[in-house]
LUMLO-856824 format. One record per residue (C-alpha): residue in one letter; z negated, y, x negated. Coordinates in steps of 0.001 Angstrom, whole numbers, plus 500000, padded with zeros to 6 digits. Each point is the difference from the previous one (the first is absolute). Layout:
REM LUMLO-856824
aZYX;...
//
This chain:
REM LUMLO-856824
m500000500000500000;s500881503435498677;a497335502625499453;k499719503165502101;p503248501901499524;i500091502856497515;i502315502945500651;a500972501848496822;p502179503062500650;s502349500743497115;i499894503546498675;l503632499533498967;a500793501103503567;a497574502933499924;d500728503631499153;f499396500151496229;s499413503760500112;r496812499444502023;l498866496536499011;a496267500654500356;d500522501165503626;e502297497055500715;v497351497570498777;g497363501932501971;a502055499424503171;i499405496238499755;e496312500178498975;g497947497829502347;a503099498126501196;a501605498432496906;d498346497093498204;w501719500753496700;v502393502654498695;h503046498379498393;v500957501993496914;d503521499284498732;v500349500669496285;m503653499822498866;d501187500689496473;n503788500486500276;h500313496937497771;f498775496849501746;v501333501584503201;p502517502854500194;n497645502399501747;l497303502226498469;t496846500894501927;i496508500782498736;g497792498851497151;l496411499794498918;p499087503748500027;v501001500313503674;v498123496831500904;q496901501247498167;s499975503304501868;l500874498405503351;r497112497558499546;k497615502977500255;a501556501093503316;t499229496910502091;t497607497105500487;i502756497547501047;p500436497173497475;f503151500276497873;d502464497132499988;v502112500911496964;h503421498307499765;l501454500308496505;m503789499713500041;i500124500588496261;t500915498281496759;d497226499226497508;p497174499782502575;e497731498569497284;r499965503458498444;w499570502104503142;a498271497920502680;p496421500101498612;g499987503807500218;y500406499793503790;a497068497587500241;e497917502394497883;a501077502892502268;g498252498262502900;a502831498100501680;y498682497258502277;n502969497701499367;v502692500241497310;t503166497978500571;f502681499521497354;h503332498203500145;a500392496403498865;e503473500905498704;a498557502637497644;c497182498014498444;e499950497278497332;d496520498671500797;p498910500930503542;v496727498058499822;a498864501840496855;l500744503376501597;a498148498959503177;k496911499294497876;t500354503376498262;l500215501811503355;r496957498241501405;a498064500824496829;a501062503654500412;g498506500062503490;s502817499406502482;k501368497057501902;a503196498489498604;g503242499661501913;l503327498330499207;a503228501251501603;i503087497836500548;d503261501904500479;r502737499104502480;d502123497890497643;t497124498187498249;p498983496510501158;v496296499676500692;e499563496334498954;p499425500635496262;y497062502259500867;l498166497837502535;e497925498348497269;m498741503450498935;l498582500889503414;p496341499193499156;h500094502761497352;f501037502715502471;d498411501886502879;t503290501081501574;l503517498610500099;l502609502538501105;i503303498714501365;m502745502633500088;t501854499800503327;i502634502358498513;k501291500678496483;a497296501921498113;g500713503600499104;f500905501973503117;g498232500863503251;g501641499808503402;q501805496668499516;k500522497493502792;f497557497080500285;m501455496656498841;p498608497173502175;e501403497365497623;m497263501030497513;l497386498577502380;d500679496474498699;k498258501136496800;v497078501289502059;r499708496614501750;d500073498158496650;v497219502171498609;r497923499724503192;r500267496188499837;r498805500007496382;i497135502395500775;g498940497712502861;a500380496757498025;k497888501301497110;d497638502064502194;l500637503131497927;s498781503486500879;v503257501809499248;r501389502862502058;l503645499386500916;e501715503378500188;v503508500928501145;d501852503192499117;g503333501237501330;g501199500983503456;i496667499180501646;a499856501731503391;a499070499346503635;d503035497743500461;t499482497905496823;i496253499753499335;a499433497139502465;q502598497800498232;a498316500626496664;a496522499295501429;e501194496777501642;a501417498881496634;g496540500427498476;a499846503528498574;d496664501775500441;a500637503320498216;f502866502255501012;v501522502941498161;a501538502469502449;g501694503201498885;t502373501599502494;a498287498219502910;v496843502000499251;y501194503238498426;g503049500290502246;a497730499849503069;e498711503056501798;d496440498693499651;p499673497913496810;a496462498802500846;e501096498798503438;a503000498228498434;i497604498115497712;h497842498892502951;q503092498756501834;l501264498066496974;r496605498380499482;a499808499000503669;l503444498367499787;a498989498074496871;v496724498823501566;e501850498835503099;a502575498105497905;q497181498279498060;s498186498831503137;p500232496220500574;h501203500251503620;h502763502463499068;
//
């Protein structure tokens, strides 16, 4: 059985000129804030880095779910843990020894997450699950907001959920990409229990209300009589 669903709005969809206000708008509603760090190298886009995350951390009490879409995460990831991030997720494709980096992150004070991009099979990483707190399945190609949800990625989610269940692991299974009111139930039914939503939250008139609606849809999809 999945844990209570986590809704993590992505600031990639927020107005970067007033980030502190945008994060304030979801205070009390969001479980986590999903912070997309892109380096214009691992992915073609460039967003924000550690100094912005450090200053934003002072502006809110919501836990930070930092998603590093960067090369050389061994070098940069521990700084985000030290800056007070709740969870730091790096990409399997960018890291030589994911288990070693997970240990480093936990020692630096955060939870450790592993992200699997659209074109990467999940099987080679299933054995590593006990070393992680979060596994993030991309339901789009990493690097750009606003892409369309790819339901065919849910097979990976099902595989991971089966492994989590078989080994009785306490790992959050997160999905990122095109998650909205019309897709969150599919992802929850497949076994996801943490949901990154960008446009669905920040494109809404009332971001906090959008979060409540998304969470309700996920809870309903998780219920056994659904």
